[in-house]
N, C-alpha and C positions, 0 to 999 in steps of 0.2 A: 657322886662320882670316885673312879678308881677304887670302887668297891667289891670287893669277892665275898658272895654269899654260897654255901655248900652246905649239903646233906643236911636243910631243914626238912624236919619229917611233920606234916600239918594234917595228915587225912585223917580217918575213923582208926579206933583200934577194933571197933564191931561194924564194917560200913551197912548202909543199909541196902534194903534188897529193891527189888524193883517196884514189888506190891507198896513197900513203904515209901516209895518215891512219889508214884499215883496218887496215894492220899495224901500225900503233900502240897500236891498242887502245883510243883516250880517253887514255894518257898524251902530254898537247900541252901546248907552251907556250904561255903565257895572252897575256903582256905588258900593257903599260897605263903611262900616264904613272905612275900609283900601284900599287905591288903590294903589298899588305898579306897578307902571310903566316902570321902569328898575331898577333892585341890582343886585350886585355882590355877596351879601349873605346874606340872610335873615332869622330870627330865632326867633320864640314865644315860648319863655318860662313861663308855670306858670299865663297863662294870662287867662280872664276869659270874653267873649264875650256874652252878654245877650239882648236880646230882642230887634235887630237891624234888620230895614228892608231898603232895597235896590232892583233896580228892577231884575236885572242878578244873586246878592250877597247880602246876608243878612250883612256878617260880614268884609270877607277878597276878595278884588279881586286882584289875580297876574298876571298881564297881561305880563311881562316879567321879564326874569332871564339873567344876562351875556351877554346883547347884547351889542356888538362894546365898550365890555371894554377892556384896555392893560392890556396884560397878567402881566408887571411888578406891575401895581397898584394894583390887586387881592392879587397878590404873589403866591407862587408854593405850598403851602401847600394844599394838596388833603385830609386833616385828617378831615376836616370839611366837611359835604355835603353844597352845594348849599340853601337847604332849610330843616329847621328843625322846627318841633312842637312838643314842648314836655311839658305833662303834663298840657295842656290846657283846658277849661272846655266852650261848647259851649250849649246856652238854649235859644231856642224857637226862633231862628233867623229866619227870613223869606225872601223870594225873590219872590216881589209883581206878578213878569211875571207870576209867576208858575199857579198863581192862575187866572190873568187876561186874558192869552191867551190861548185859552182852545187847539187851533192846535198841538199836538204832536211834528211835524215835525218842530215847530217855536221854542217850547219854550224846547227845548230838551239841550242848553248849560247853562242850570242853578244849583247853587246850595245856600240853602238855609243858609249855614254856610260859603263856601268859593267856589270859582270856581279858578282854575290852568290853567292857557292858553298857559303857553308858551311849549316849545318844551320838552319833557321830556322820559322817558321809564319808566314803570310799576314799576320796582324794584325802580328806584331813589323814586319814590312818597310813595312807601311799606315800605321804609327804612328812609322816612323822619319826619313821622307820630305815634308818639310813647307816649304812657300811658296816650292817650286823650280822653275824653270822650265826648257825643251829648244827647241832649234830642230834638233837633230841627228834624221835620218831615225830610220826604224823600223828593229828593234826600238833601243829605247834602254836599257832595263833587261834583262840577260841573266841565265841561270841554268844550272848542269847537271843541275838537277831538271827533270823535263820540267811537271811541272805547274807551275813559275814561269817555262819558256822563253816563247820565241816574244814578247816583249814584255808579257806579263803585268799587269807593273806601271808601263808607260808612263804610264798614265792619271794616276799620282800627281805627274807631272813638268809637268803643265797644258800639254801639249804642243799647240803653236800650230797645226800642222801636221797635224793630225787633226780626225775629228770623229765624234760617234753612230750618223751614219747615210749611208751609201754607195749609191750605184746602180753596179751592173753592168751592162756592153753587149758583145756583141762587136765591135761599133765603138768602144769607147770606147781610151784610153790610160791605161795605168799609169805617170803620172807626177803625181809632187806639183806642184800650184800654189795658189794662193788657193781656186780653185776649182774643183778634182778631185773627184772622187767626188759632185758635185753632180748632180741630175736633169737637167741640160742638158750637163754634163760627165762623161758617166761612166766610170767606171774599166774595164778590159779582162778584170780577171783577178778572182774570186771571191778565190784566192791571197792577193794582193796588198791585193784589200779588204780583208781578216780583217786584215792586218798594221795597216791605217792607218785603224783606226777604234778609237776608246777604248772601254775598257768594265772593268767587274769583274765579281764574283760577284754584289753587289748591284744593279751599273748595267748593264745590256745595251746593247750596240751593235746595230745591225739593219742588213743588206745587202739590198738590194733587186736583184732580178733581171729585166733584162729578155729578151724571150723570144730563143732560141738555144742552140746546142749549146757550154758550155765544158769546153773539154778542161784539166782542172786535176792538177797535179801532186801537192798535197797542200794540205788545209784542215784547220789544226791548230786547237785550241781547249782549252788551257792555262791551267786556273785561276779562266777569265773568262766570262764568258755573254755569247752571241752566237745571232741570228736571221738566217735565209735565207729569205727570201721570194721566190718565183719568180712567174710571169705565169699566170694559169688561163687555161684552153682558151676560147678563143673573146674574148681580150682583147688588146690591145696594149702593154699596160704592168703592171706589179705592182702590187697594193695592199695595204693593212696587212690587213683585215678581208674574211671569206671566208663565204660560203652554203653549206649542204649540197649545193647542186648543183653547186658548183665544181669541175672535175675539172683534175689536172694536164696537162702536155703540152708547152707552148712553152718553156719553160723546161728545159734538162736538165742535170747534171752529168756529166760523163765522166772517168772515168779516163784517164791516158797510158799506153798500152801499155809503153813501154821505160822505166818506173819502178816499181823493183818494193820496193812498199812500199804499206801501207793508203793509202786515199784519205782518208778523213775519220779522223782523231785526237784522241779527247778524253782528254786527262789532268786528271781533277779538275775539267773545268768542267762547263758547262752549254750547251747546243746545241738549237737549235728547229730544224726542216725543215719548211716549209709551200709547199705547191702545187710541188713541183717534182720532176722523173724523172733517179733516181738510176739512172745506166748505167754497166754494165759494156761493155769492149772485149773480146768474147770471141775474138777472132779471131788471138790469140795463137798461136804454134806451140807452147808448151808450157805445161802447166799451172802454176799458180805458186800460192802458199798464202798469198794475201792477200788482205784483207777492202774492202768496200766500206766499210765503217765499224769501226772499231776501238775500243774502250773501257776505259780503265783508270782505277782509283782508285775508292775507296770514295765519294769525293763525286761522279763521275759522273752527268751526267745528261743525256739526250735525249728530246727530244718529234720525233714525225713526224704531220706532216697535211695531208692529201690528197695525199699522196707516190706515186708509184709506181717499183718497180724494175724493169729490164727489161736486156737485151743487145742490143749493138750488130747483132749477126747471128742475127736472132731463127730463121732457117731453118738455124742449125748442127745438126749430126747427120744430116742427109739425105746421099744419094748424092753429089752435087757438092760438097756442104760437108762432110766427114765430122768427126768430133772425132778429138784426137789420142791418148787414150788409152780403155780400156773402163772406169774407173772414172769419167772424166767423162759417161760416156753414163748408167751408173748413176744418178749425181749427178741429173741430169735426169728419169732413169725413176720414181725414189723418190720424186718428190715427189707420187706418187699412186698408188693399188692397182690392180687389175686385170692383165691378161696384156701383157707386155711382150717386145720383139724386138731382139736387137742383133748385127747383122750385121759381124763383123770383118775387113778386108779383108786382103788379103797381108801380112806383115812381122812383125817379133818384138817383142810388148810387154811390157814389163817393167813389172809391174803392182803395189800394194802391193795388200792380200789383199781380196779380191773378196766383198764381204758382202751375200747376199740374203735380204731380209725381207720376208715374208710376201707373196709375189708369184709369178706365175707368168710364166716367162723362158725364153726360148728364145733361147740363144747360139749362135751360126753362125760357123766358120771357111770357108775358102775349101779346106779341105783339110787334112791332117796335113802334108802336107811345105809347107804356102804358110803357114799359118797358126800362129804360137808363142805361147803365152802363159807367162811364167814372172813371178818376184816374187825377182829376185837381190837386190834392194834392201832385201830384207823376210824375210831368210831365214829370221826365227823363227817365223814366220807360215805358215799355210796357203795355197795360192794363192787357193781358194774355199770360202767359209765360208757352208754352206744353212743358216738357222737355222730354229726350228720353225715348222711350217705353210708350208713355202713349194714351188713346185714348179718342177723346174729341168731343162731338155734342153740339154745340151751336145755338140754334132756336129762333126764334121770340124775339129778341130786339136789339136795339140799343147799338153799341159799338160807343161812342163818346169820342175823345181827345182834350184838348186844349194843342197843340204841341209847345206852344214854348222855351219848356225846351230844346230840344235836336234835331238836324237832324237826328240820325239813330235809334233812338227805332221806330219799329213798332207796329200798333194797336195790332196785333196778331203776335206772333213770336213763331215758334214750330222747336223742336229739330228733330235732325233724328230719324227714327221707330219710328213714329208716325202716326198715324188714324184721320184726323180731319175733321169734316165737319161743315160746316155754310149753316143753310138755314133758309129763310125768316127773313133775319136780314137787317139793315141796318151799312154801316162802313164809318164814317166821321170824318173829321177833322173841328175843329173851325174855320166859315166863316173868321173870324177878323185875324187869323193869319199870319205872315208873309211868303212870299212863298218859301224863303230859309229853312223854318224850318218844311216842309212839310217830313216826313221819308218816306212817304207811307202807306200801308195798313195790307199788309199779307206776311211775309216773313216763307216761308217754304222749311225746309232741308231733301230732301231723306222722303217727305210726303207722304202718299197715304190719298185719303178722296176727299172732294172737296165742291166747292163755288155753292149754290144752289139758286133760287130765290133771289137774293141779290142784292142791291143796292150799290152800291160805289160812292161817288160822292164827290166835294169839295176836292178833294186830285189833288195838281198840281204836274206835273210831273217834278222834278227840279234836285235835286242830285240822288233820288231814284226812282225808278218807283212804284206804286202803289201796284203792287203785285209780287212778288220775290219766285221764284223757283229755291233752290240752289242746285249744285250737292252735295255738302257737303264732298269735298274733304279731311278734317281737320278730319270726323270722315270714312272716307272710308278704309277698310283692302285692302291692294294694296299686299297684300299676297294671295289674292284670283285670281288674274291674271298672266297668264305665257305667254312667247311668243315662237312662233311654230317655227317649221324649217323654216318656209318662212316668217318668220319676221313680223310675224301678232300675234295680242294679243286674248287671248282668257280666259276664266272662267276655273280655274282648274276643271277637272272631278269630279263628286262625291262631289263637293262643292256646 
């Protein structure tokens, strides 16, 4: 208590790079003017922390509380909280990692004033920090727990540099002054505004977005409540109330093509999106497994009103702007029923299993010598799985599979009630595969269609033949058959 700690430098002389941090797999030096490795009770009262610099925390680094302490040693008095920070002042402390590492998914666990890394509940921290203030930049309080990272508890320090409402414009500036974030002095990015607005799960912050396309790296909502409101079509500025006739359009949030992570991440937080266009840059040369919105935790909640979702390149998939993979094309086409056609250009297409669901599809290559389709990264699956009720024509391509992964998955697997035609194709297994792993080429269950002008080779007849036409008894309705008086079976008349 009544202690002044200032200008303590505990960071690295030579800070690590982002690649080094990835290799360390979250095993990281924390630093801080005060590092608590383990304590039964911890209390700071009337203390001042000024201009301290550390790697993950500027002033206080609490790594563990009450771990492996015997109850008789700490007593049974529960009137005193495990952690208490009261009437303390934090002035311009800095976590060096925040400015050194630019990738947001690697620097989310920092706090310029403190980090609280032990296991706790939200209410425990809210009740532990009282009558304290901070002039440090955000995030002031960090945590290794995503629900409480990114400055979720910053509002407990009565931050003088933040407000509950902020405006964002493409012509704004991401700098903190006494007027920044106001309507006449907007910020530049929603990401920056989200860090510089105070909120909790019961107290909402709101960001108003002027017209423009905002290319964001990450919008993070962890354990607190945030409203992002755009500008309606036909308006020049955002408002807080909408009518049923209002449409989104002027205000668009777009992901950044070279940032490989989900754009909007919610960890036990509450997010409301209003009158916005959520826009994906689909000009990437390779498909990526990331989402526009990712929701984590049982307490997470999202409300979407008057919004639209779209892609930057609305003409993707046309001849002058082809997609990178067949699976991408299927994702586009599977949004509706009916007739579909995919024209595959020259090249080798290494795909996950292509699933055909209740559609009529024509898959056309540029000739068996020019278009090859394989699934070398997913050897345990078939290349094409035609589900019940689908119709497919495959022509002018080679279906090639390294079948080391499974002795059972056929190259082409067709369910019942399908029409399957294979024309002018080559079906083949890898010549170097072990014989016992050859599962065959074609499996059809009560399937109509045919295989025409097709070469099937390098398929050893081992446990499975090359082509199997199954009776499909698992899918057959035996109620359609009745026994006659002379002990013969026949289909029920009229069925």
